[in-house]
C-alpha positions as CSV (number, residue, x, y, z in Angstrom):
1,M,-7.3,91.3,-54.9
2,E,-7.6,91.1,-58.9
3,E,-4.6,93.1,-58.9
4,S,-2.8,91.0,-56.3
5,N,-3.8,87.9,-58.7
6,L,-2.3,89.3,-61.7
7,M,0.7,90.7,-59.7
8,I,1.4,86.8,-58.3
9,Q,1.2,85.7,-62.1
10,E,3.5,87.9,-63.7
11,Y,6.2,87.4,-60.9
12,A,5.7,83.6,-61.1
13,K,6.3,83.5,-64.7
14,N,8.8,85.8,-64.8
15,P,10.7,85.9,-61.7
16,L,13.6,88.1,-60.7
17,C,16.7,87.3,-58.8
18,N,15.7,83.3,-59.4
19,Y,19.3,81.8,-59.3
20,T,21.9,80.2,-57.2
21,M,24.5,82.8,-55.9
22,E,27.9,81.6,-56.3
23,D,29.5,84.4,-53.9
24,Y,27.1,84.8,-50.8
25,S,27.5,85.9,-47.3
26,V,25.1,83.6,-46.2
27,K,22.5,80.7,-47.1
28,Q,19.3,79.8,-45.5
29,Q,17.1,76.9,-46.7
30,E,13.5,76.6,-45.4
31,W,10.5,74.2,-45.7
32,N,6.8,74.7,-45.5
33,F,5.7,71.3,-44.3
34,I,2.2,72.2,-45.5
35,C,2.5,72.5,-49.2
36,G,5.9,70.8,-49.3
37,D,7.8,74.4,-50.8
38,D,11.4,74.2,-50.4
39,I,13.3,77.6,-51.0
40,S,17.2,78.8,-50.4
41,V,18.0,82.0,-50.4
42,Y,21.3,83.8,-50.6
43,L,22.3,87.3,-49.6
44,R,25.6,88.8,-49.9
45,I,26.1,91.2,-47.1
46,E,28.5,94.4,-46.6
47,D,28.5,96.8,-43.9
48,N,25.4,95.2,-42.4
49,K,23.0,95.8,-45.3
50,I,21.7,93.4,-47.8
51,V,23.7,94.3,-51.2
52,E,22.6,91.1,-53.1
53,Y,19.8,88.5,-53.2
54,S,18.8,85.3,-54.7
55,F,16.6,82.2,-54.3
56,D,16.1,78.9,-55.6
57,G,14.1,76.0,-54.9
58,N,11.6,73.3,-55.8
59,S,8.3,76.0,-54.6
60,S,4.9,76.7,-55.6
61,S,4.1,79.9,-58.1
62,I,3.0,81.9,-55.1
63,T,6.3,81.1,-53.3
64,I,8.4,81.9,-56.4
65,A,6.3,85.2,-56.8
66,S,6.5,86.1,-53.4
67,A,10.4,85.5,-52.9
68,S,10.7,87.5,-56.4
69,F,8.7,90.6,-55.2
70,L,10.8,90.7,-52.3
71,S,13.9,91.2,-54.6
72,E,12.2,94.7,-55.4
73,F,12.6,96.0,-51.4
74,I,15.6,94.2,-49.9
75,I,18.6,95.6,-51.8
76,W,20.7,98.2,-49.6
77,K,18.0,97.8,-46.7
78,D,19.6,97.3,-43.1
79,L,19.8,94.0,-41.6
80,A,18.1,95.4,-38.5
81,E,15.0,96.5,-40.6
82,V,14.9,93.3,-42.8
83,L,14.5,91.6,-39.5
84,T,11.3,93.1,-38.5
85,W,9.7,92.5,-42.1
86,S,6.3,89.9,-41.7
87,Y,3.3,89.5,-44.3
88,N,2.2,92.8,-43.0
89,N,4.9,94.4,-45.2
90,M,3.3,92.3,-48.2
91,L,0.0,93.6,-47.7
92,A,1.6,97.4,-47.3
93,W,3.5,96.6,-50.6
94,W,0.1,95.0,-51.9
95,F,1.0,91.3,-52.2
96,E,-2.0,89.8,-50.6
97,V,-3.0,86.3,-50.7
98,S,-5.6,84.0,-49.2
99,P,-5.2,83.0,-45.8
100,R,-4.3,79.4,-47.0
101,R,-1.5,80.7,-48.6
102,K,0.4,82.8,-46.3
103,R,2.8,80.3,-45.5
104,A,3.7,80.6,-49.1
105,A,3.8,84.3,-49.2
106,V,6.4,84.6,-46.4
107,I,8.9,81.7,-46.4
108,A,11.1,83.9,-48.7
109,I,11.0,86.4,-45.6
110,L,11.6,84.0,-43.0
111,A,14.6,82.2,-45.0
112,V,15.9,85.9,-45.2
113,R,15.5,86.4,-41.6
114,N,16.7,83.4,-40.3
115,A,20.0,83.7,-42.9
116,I,20.5,87.0,-41.1
117,H,20.4,85.4,-37.7
118,N,23.1,83.0,-38.8
119,Y,24.9,85.9,-40.1
120,L,24.6,87.6,-36.9
121,K,25.7,84.8,-35.1
122,D,22.7,85.5,-32.5
123,W,21.4,81.9,-32.0
124,I,17.9,83.3,-32.6
125,E,15.8,81.0,-35.1
126,D,12.3,82.5,-36.6
127,T,9.3,80.6,-37.3
128,F,6.4,80.9,-39.5
129,D,4.7,82.6,-36.5
130,D,7.0,85.0,-36.2
131,V,6.2,86.4,-39.9
132,L,2.5,85.3,-40.3
133,D,1.3,88.4,-37.9
134,D,-1.9,86.4,-37.0
């Protein structure tokens, strides 16, 4: 967990893809009512693949770090694959947080999944329960 804490600190201090994208295909905002985190994700999609990703918002360091960390894995991924991502993916990629901070660690994934649902117009809306793997 020590390595994970150092990684979280680094991604929070020097976040990747933390900007408002201008030419996005879809945008999605999510809010974590427990801690008050607010994040918007922007996706540019071509041929059912994510070709650009960014985020912004008023968020905790864990949310910023997890959204930034997500940018390392999401580019050129197929939409169907990303719709299966959850906290277990974060763990597999060595991003682990305490049980109290799990929502902050997955809010970007939740926003991305719901952005994809909106893009696909499939009328599905995922919730934290869908991405927490509890």
